[in-house]
C-alpha positions as CSV (number, residue, x, y, z in Angstrom):
1,M,-3.7,-10.2,27.8
2,K,-6.2,-10.9,25.0
3,V,-5.7,-7.4,23.5
4,L,-2.0,-8.1,22.9
5,N,-2.9,-11.4,21.2
6,L,-5.6,-9.7,19.1
7,I,-3.1,-7.0,17.9
8,A,-0.6,-9.7,17.1
9,R,-3.1,-11.5,15.0
10,L,-4.1,-8.4,13.1
11,L,-0.4,-7.5,12.5
12,D,0.4,-10.9,11.1
13,Y,-0.1,-11.9,7.5
14,P,-3.9,-11.7,6.7
15,S,-4.6,-15.4,6.4
16,D,-7.9,-16.6,4.9
17,E,-8.9,-17.7,8.4
18,L,-8.4,-14.2,9.8
19,V,-10.4,-12.7,7.0
20,A,-13.3,-15.1,7.6
21,H,-13.5,-14.2,11.3
22,L,-13.3,-10.4,11.1
23,D,-17.0,-10.0,12.0
24,E,-16.4,-12.0,15.1
25,L,-13.5,-9.9,16.1
26,T,-15.6,-6.8,15.5
27,N,-18.2,-8.1,18.0
28,W,-15.6,-9.0,20.5
29,V,-13.9,-5.7,20.4
30,A,-17.2,-3.8,20.6
31,E,-18.3,-5.7,23.6
32,S,-15.0,-6.2,25.4
33,D,-14.5,-4.8,28.9
34,D,-10.7,-5.1,28.5
35,M,-10.2,-1.8,26.7
36,D,-11.2,1.8,26.9
37,A,-13.0,3.8,24.2
38,P,-9.9,5.3,22.4
39,L,-8.3,1.8,22.1
40,R,-11.6,0.2,21.0
41,D,-12.1,2.9,18.4
42,K,-8.7,2.4,16.8
43,L,-9.1,-1.4,16.6
44,L,-12.6,-1.1,15.2
45,A,-11.5,1.4,12.6
46,F,-8.7,-1.0,11.5
47,I,-11.0,-4.0,11.3
48,S,-13.7,-2.0,9.5
49,H,-11.3,-0.9,6.8
50,Y,-10.2,-4.4,5.9
51,E,-13.7,-5.9,6.3
52,R,-14.6,-4.0,3.1
53,M,-11.6,-5.4,1.2
54,E,-11.2,-8.7,-0.6
55,A,-8.8,-11.2,1.0
56,L,-6.4,-11.2,-2.0
57,D,-6.3,-7.4,-2.1
58,W,-5.5,-7.2,1.6
59,Q,-2.8,-9.8,1.2
60,S,-1.3,-8.0,-1.8
61,E,-1.3,-4.7,0.1
62,Y,0.4,-6.4,3.1
63,D,3.1,-7.8,0.9
64,G,3.7,-4.5,-0.7
65,L,3.8,-2.7,2.6
66,F,5.9,-4.9,4.8
67,E,8.0,-6.9,2.3
68,R,9.5,-4.1,0.3
69,G,12.1,-2.0,1.9
70,R,13.1,-1.8,5.6
71,A,11.5,1.4,6.9
72,V,8.3,-0.3,8.2
73,S,9.8,-3.8,8.7
74,L,8.0,-5.8,11.4
75,H,11.3,-7.3,12.4
76,L,12.3,-5.3,15.5
77,F,16.0,-5.7,15.3
78,E,16.0,-4.2,11.8
79,H,15.3,-0.9,13.6
80,I,17.4,-1.5,16.7
81,H,20.6,-3.1,15.4
82,G,20.3,-2.9,11.6
83,E,23.1,-5.0,10.0
84,S,25.4,-4.8,13.0
85,R,26.9,-7.9,14.6
86,D,24.9,-7.2,17.7
87,R,21.8,-8.3,15.8
88,G,22.8,-12.0,15.8
89,Q,23.5,-12.1,19.5
90,A,20.2,-10.3,20.2
91,M,18.4,-12.9,18.2
92,V,20.0,-15.7,20.2
93,D,19.2,-13.9,23.5
94,L,15.5,-13.4,22.6
95,M,15.1,-16.9,21.4
96,N,16.5,-18.2,24.7
97,R,14.0,-16.0,26.5
98,Y,11.2,-17.4,24.5
99,R,12.3,-21.0,25.3
100,A,12.5,-20.2,29.0
101,A,8.8,-19.1,28.7
102,G,7.9,-22.3,27.0
103,L,7.5,-20.9,23.5
104,E,9.2,-22.8,20.7
105,L,9.3,-21.3,17.2
106,N,9.4,-22.9,13.8
107,E,12.9,-23.1,12.5
108,R,12.0,-20.5,9.8
109,E,10.6,-18.1,12.4
110,L,12.7,-15.0,13.4
111,P,12.2,-14.2,17.0
112,D,12.2,-10.5,16.5
113,Y,9.0,-10.6,14.3
114,L,6.7,-8.2,16.0
115,P,3.5,-10.4,16.0
116,T,5.5,-13.2,17.6
117,Y,7.1,-10.8,20.1
118,L,3.6,-9.6,21.1
119,E,2.3,-13.1,21.6
120,F,5.3,-13.8,23.9
121,C,4.5,-10.6,25.8
122,A,0.9,-11.8,26.3
123,T,2.3,-14.9,28.2
124,Q,4.3,-12.8,30.7
125,G,1.5,-11.8,33.1
126,E,2.2,-8.6,35.0
127,E,5.5,-8.2,33.2
128,A,3.8,-8.1,29.7
129,Y,3.8,-4.4,29.3
130,G,7.3,-4.0,30.6
131,W,8.4,-6.0,27.5
132,V,6.2,-3.8,25.3
133,H,7.7,-0.7,26.9
134,D,11.2,-1.9,25.8
135,I,10.2,-1.5,22.1
136,T,7.9,1.6,22.3
137,H,10.5,3.6,20.4
138,V,10.2,1.2,17.5
139,I,6.4,1.1,17.7
140,A,6.3,4.9,17.6
141,L,8.6,5.0,14.6
142,L,6.5,2.5,12.8
143,S,3.4,4.5,13.6
144,A,4.8,7.7,12.2
145,R,6.1,6.0,9.0
146,L,2.9,4.1,8.5
147,S,0.9,7.3,8.9
148,K,3.1,8.9,6.3
149,R,2.2,6.1,3.9
150,E,-1.5,6.6,4.8
151,S,-1.7,3.0,6.0
152,P,-4.4,1.9,8.5
153,Y,-1.7,-0.3,10.1
154,H,-0.6,2.8,12.0
155,L,-3.8,2.3,14.1
156,L,-2.4,-0.9,15.5
157,M,0.8,0.8,16.5
158,D,-1.2,3.6,18.1
159,A,-3.3,1.0,19.9
160,L,-0.1,-0.6,21.3
161,L,1.1,2.7,22.6
162,L,-2.3,3.3,24.3
163,Q,-2.5,-0.1,25.8
164,A,1.1,0.2,27.1
165,G,0.2,3.6,28.7
166,V,3.2,5.3,27.0
167,F,3.0,8.9,25.8
168,V,4.9,9.6,22.6
169,D,4.9,13.0,20.8
170,L,3.8,11.4,17.6
171,A,3.3,14.8,15.9
172,A,7.0,15.7,16.4
173,L,8.0,12.2,15.2
174,K,5.9,12.5,12.1
175,E,7.6,15.8,11.3
176,E,11.0,14.0,11.6
177,V,10.0,11.2,9.2
178,A,8.3,13.5,6.8
179,S,11.7,14.2,5.1
180,E,12.7,10.6,4.9
181,A,13.1,9.2,1.4
182,R,10.8,6.3,0.6
183,D,12.7,3.0,0.4
184,D,9.9,1.0,-1.3
185,T,9.8,2.7,-4.6
186,P,11.1,0.9,-7.7
187,E,14.1,3.3,-7.8
188,A,15.0,2.7,-4.2
189,L,14.7,-1.0,-4.5
190,D,16.9,-1.0,-7.6
191,K,19.6,0.6,-5.6
192,I,20.1,-2.8,-3.9
193,W,21.4,-4.1,-7.2
194,E,23.5,-1.0,-8.1
195,E,27.2,-1.3,-8.6
196,E,29.2,-1.5,-5.4
197,V,32.9,-0.8,-5.5
198,V,35.2,-3.2,-3.6
199,S,38.7,-1.8,-3.0
200,F,41.7,-3.9,-2.2
201,T,44.9,-2.5,-0.8
202,G,48.3,-3.4,-2.1
203,A,49.7,-3.6,-5.6
204,N,46.7,-5.2,-7.1
205,S,43.3,-3.7,-7.1
206,C,40.1,-4.2,-9.0
207,D,36.4,-3.1,-9.0
208,Q,33.8,-5.7,-8.3
209,S,30.3,-4.9,-9.7
210,I,27.3,-6.4,-7.9
211,T,24.3,-6.3,-10.2
212,R,20.8,-7.8,-10.5
213,P,21.2,-11.6,-11.3
214,S,20.8,-12.4,-15.0
215,A,18.5,-15.2,-16.3
216,T,21.6,-17.5,-16.7
217,Q,22.2,-17.3,-13.0
218,F,18.9,-19.1,-12.3
219,R,18.7,-22.8,-12.1
220,D,16.0,-24.3,-14.3
221,G,14.6,-20.8,-14.8
222,Q,13.9,-20.3,-11.1
223,P,15.8,-18.0,-8.7
224,L,17.5,-19.6,-5.7
225,T,15.8,-18.8,-2.4
226,W,18.1,-18.1,0.5
227,A,15.7,-17.0,3.2
228,P,12.0,-17.3,3.9
229,S,9.7,-14.3,3.3
230,A,7.9,-12.6,6.1
231,K,4.7,-14.1,4.8
232,D,6.1,-17.7,5.1
233,A,7.3,-16.9,8.6
234,A,4.0,-15.5,9.5
235,Q,2.1,-18.5,8.2
236,N,4.4,-21.0,9.9
237,S,4.8,-19.3,13.2
238,A,4.3,-21.2,16.4
239,Q,1.3,-19.7,18.3
240,P,1.2,-19.8,22.1
241,A,-2.1,-20.4,23.8
242,P,-4.0,-17.1,24.5
243,Q,-3.7,-15.8,28.0
244,E,-6.3,-14.2,30.1
């Protein structure tokens, strides 16, 4: 299951260590007997693209791609459950499954983070691709949306679909997402802070405005941080041992 581990590493935040070993990954992919030509070509194309980029530029691109908006979020339940109450229970269930497999996550790590999920899959032997099959609808959606943004990361999603042996009509899916409004533009991000009206029934009613925090709402000039970023989670994730 080394291919799943490789894709997990490439999907994770591009650490300096990963950048330093891209040439070794290139050699391994080129010489590996664990993949056919179409899969190999996609992985080599992805690695080749980022081999030509400075580490800071790659990291900045990654942040802008995956940490702005939700459309291409690498957190699976963002696409499956959204903000519904089912999301919390799904997190608990998945975490319990990880623990049963001997995988313990950092307290900041969210279990539905795709690189973590793939590393878990790689520990599951013959059942590995059954777990990948369960999320192919999310992988296909991410592939289509990343293609729309002309991001090489769509190659990794396509590679997962190939490795899982799942056929998806990506052309049709790309047509569907073509009309989707981008959620990572400054205008779209500003909508998070737009006024929201809260209505109360009964004799008394009022409007509650929720706007971007002002400077006076920061303590010592710094904003309060309520949750770790995807980058922090990626850098602090617990990594299971690679499986053959």
